Structure formats: structure tokens, C-alpha cells
TORVEXTI-252395 format. One line per field, with one value per residue: residue number from 1; x, y, z of N, C-alpha, C in turn; residue in three letters. Coordinates in steps of 0.05 Angstrom, whole numbers, plus 32768, in hexadecimal, padded with zeros to 4 digits. Atoms other than C-alpha are relative to their C-alpha. Example, Ala and Ser with C-alpha at 12.3 -4.5 7.8 and 13.67 -1.06 7.14 Angstrom:
// residues 2
seq = [1 2] .
n.X = [8012 7FF0] .
n.Y = [7FE8 7FE8] .
n.Z = [8000 7FFF] .
ca.X = [80F6 8111] .
ca.Y = [7FA6 7FEB] .
ca.Z = [809C 808F] .
c.X = [8012 7FF1] .
c.Y = [8018 8016] .
c.Z = [8000 800E] .
type = [ala ser] .
// end
This chain:
// residues 74
seq = [1 2 3 4 5 6 7 8 9 10 11 12 13 14 15 16 17 18 19 20 21 22 23 24 25 26 27 28 29 30 31 32 33 34 35 36 37 38 39 40 41 42 43 44 45 46 47 48 49 50 51 52 53 54 55 56 57 58 59 60 61 62 63 64 65 66 67 68 69 70 71 72 73 74] .
n.X = [800D 8000 801B 800F 8009 8014 8018 800A 800B 8019 8013 8005 8011 801C 800B 800E 7FEE 7FF8 7FEE 7FE6 7FF3 7FF7 7FE9 7FEA 7FF7 7FF2 7FE6 7FF0 7FF8 7FE8 7FE9 7FFB 7FF5 7FE8 7FE7 7FF5 7FE5 8002 800C 7FEC 7FEC 800B 8003 7FE4 7FF9 800F 7FF3 7FE6 8005 800A 7FE9 7FEF 800E 7FFE 7FE4 7FFB 7FF1 8012 8011 801C 800A 801C 8014 8003 7FEA 8004 8017 8003 7FFC 8017 8016 7FFA 8003 801D] .
n.Y = [8012 801C 800A 8005 7FE6 7FF6 8010 7FF7 7FE5 8003 800B 7FEC 7FEB 800A 7FFF 7FE7 7FEC 8007 8017 7FF7 7FF1 8014 800D 7FED 7FFE 8018 7FFF 7FEC 800A 8012 7FF0 7FED 800F 7FF3 800F 7FFD 7FF5 7FE4 7FF2 7FFF 7FED 7FE5 7FFB 7FF9 7FE5 7FEC 7FFE 7FF2 7FE4 7FF4 7FFE 7FEB 7FE7 7FF9 7FF8 7FE7 8005 7FFC 7FE8 8004 7FED 7FFB 8008 7FEB 8002 8019 7FFF 7FE6 8000 800D 7FEC 7FED 800D 8003] .
n.Z = [7FED 8009 8009 7FE8 7FF5 8012 7FFA 7FE6 8003 800F 7FED 7FEB 800D 8001 7FE5 7FF8 7FF4 7FE5 8001 800A 7FEA 7FED 800C 7FFF 7FE5 7FFA 800E 7FF3 7FE6 8003 8007 7FEA 7FEA 7FF6 7FFF 7FE5 8000 8008 7FE9 7FEB 8009 7FFC 7FE3 7FF7 800B 7FF1 7FE6 8004 8006 7FE7 7FEE 800B 7FFC 7FE4 7FFB 800E 8019 8016 7FFD 800A 8014 7FF9 8013 8014 8013 8010 8012 800B 801C 800C 8000 8015 801A 8007] .
ca.X = [8292 8294 825B 8246 8242 821A 81E9 81E3 81D7 81A1 817F 8185 8164 8126 811E 80EF 810E 810C 812C 8163 8170 8175 81A5 81D0 81D3 81E7 821E 8237 8239 826B 8298 8294 82BB 82EE 8336 834E 8396 8384 8358 8390 83C1 8393 8386 83D2 83DB 83A4 83C3 8408 83EC 83C8 8406 842F 83FA 83FB 8447 8440 8460 8423 8401 83B6 8391 834E 830E 830A 834F 833E 82FB 8304 831E 82E3 82B2 82D6 82CF 8283] .
ca.Y = [80CE 8083 805B 8046 808F 80A2 8069 807D 80C5 80B0 8086 80BE 80EF 80C3 80CA 80FC 813D 8126 80E4 8107 8135 80F9 80D8 8116 811D 80D4 80DC 811C 80FB 80C8 8101 8128 80F8 811B 8105 80F8 8106 8148 815C 814C 8174 81B1 81AA 81AA 81E6 820C 81FC 8211 8252 8260 8253 8280 82B6 82B3 82B9 82F7 82D7 82E1 8323 8327 834A 836C 8356 8399 838F 8348 8358 83A1 8393 8366 839D 83CC 839B 8397] .
ca.Z = [834D 834B 832D 8373 8389 834C 835A 83A3 8390 835F 8395 83C8 8397 8398 83E4 8404 841C 8464 8453 842B 8467 8495 8464 8460 84AB 84B1 847E 849E 84E2 84C7 84B0 84F2 851D 854A 8545 858C 857A 8559 8594 85C5 859B 859B 85E6 85F2 85C5 85E9 862C 8614 85FA 863C 8665 8637 863C 8688 8687 865C 861F 85F3 85E7 85DC 85A5 85B3 8591 856E 8550 8539 851B 850A 84C5 84B7 84CA 849A 8460 8464] .
c.X = [8001 7FE4 7FEF 7FF5 7FEA 7FE5 7FF4 7FF3 7FE5 7FEA 7FF8 7FED 7FE3 7FF3 7FF0 8014 8009 8012 801C 800F 800B 8019 8019 800B 800F 801B 8013 800A 8018 8019 8009 800A 801A 8018 800C 801C 8000 7FF5 8014 8016 7FF7 7FFD 801C 8008 7FF2 800C 801A 7FFD 7FF7 8016 8012 7FF3 8003 801C 8007 800F 7FF0 7FF0 7FE4 7FFA 7FE2 7FED 7FFD 8017 7FFC 7FEB 7FFC 8003 7FE8 7FE9 8005 7FFA 7FE3 7FF3] .
c.Y = [7FE3 7FF8 7FFB 801A 800B 7FF1 8008 801B 7FFF 7FF4 8015 8016 7FF8 8001 801A 8013 7FF9 7FE8 8008 800F 7FEC 7FF2 8012 8003 7FE7 7FFF 8014 7FF7 7FED 8010 8011 7FF1 800E 7FED 8004 800B 801E 8010 8003 8014 801D 8007 8007 801B 8016 8004 800E 801D 800F 8004 8017 801B 8009 8008 801B 7FFD 8004 8019 7FFA 8016 8004 7FF6 8015 7FFF 7FE8 8004 801B 8001 7FF3 8013 8014 7FF6 7FFE 8019] .
c.Z = [7FF5 7FF8 8019 800C 7FEF 8005 801B 7FFE 7FF2 8013 8015 7FF5 8000 801C 8004 800C 801C 8001 7FF6 8016 8014 7FF5 8001 801C 8009 7FF4 800D 801B 7FFE 7FFA 8018 8019 8009 8000 801B 8001 7FFA 8018 8016 7FF8 8004 801D 800B 7FF7 800F 801C 7FFF 7FFC 8019 8013 7FF6 8004 801D 8008 7FF3 7FE6 7FE7 8005 7FF5 7FEC 8006 7FE9 7FEA 7FEC 7FEE 7FEB 7FF3 7FE2 7FF1 7FFE 7FEA 7FE4 7FF8 7FF9] .
type = [unk unk unk unk unk unk unk unk unk unk unk unk unk unk unk unk unk unk unk unk unk unk unk unk unk unk unk unk unk unk unk unk unk unk unk unk unk unk unk unk unk unk unk unk unk unk unk unk unk unk unk unk unk unk unk unk unk unk unk unk unk unk unk unk unk unk unk unk unk unk unk unk unk unk] .
// end
């Protein structure tokens, strides 16, 4: 961590629990910004897959097949 980050962490540690939670939520909100280009790319991919499915070019897999292995591991 940089010196600035260490200093900020030290200051944050002195806040009340509710203030720290608000600070964390504020920081997380700055990281959770959608990328419009990425969103558009995924939307196009989803549309392409749906069209391919409707043409019979993509086979489906049942929920039991997808999650069956997970159930066996637990």
C-alpha cells in the first residue's frame, strides 16, 4: 500500500462502524460502474446465442445436468 492508503486506512479505522460501512459502500460504488462497451458486447452475444438456439444450432443442457455434479460434491 502507498503511504496515502495507509494513512486513509488509519483514519477510517477511527470511524464508527456505521461510518466505516458508509465509507465502504461509497468506495464500492465507484468500482461498480458498468462498462457500456462490455454491456453492449454481452447483449450482442446473448442475442446471437438466442438466434442460434432458435435455428437449432445450439443444444440446451438441463438444469439437472448443469448442477448435478455440484450436488454430488456436497
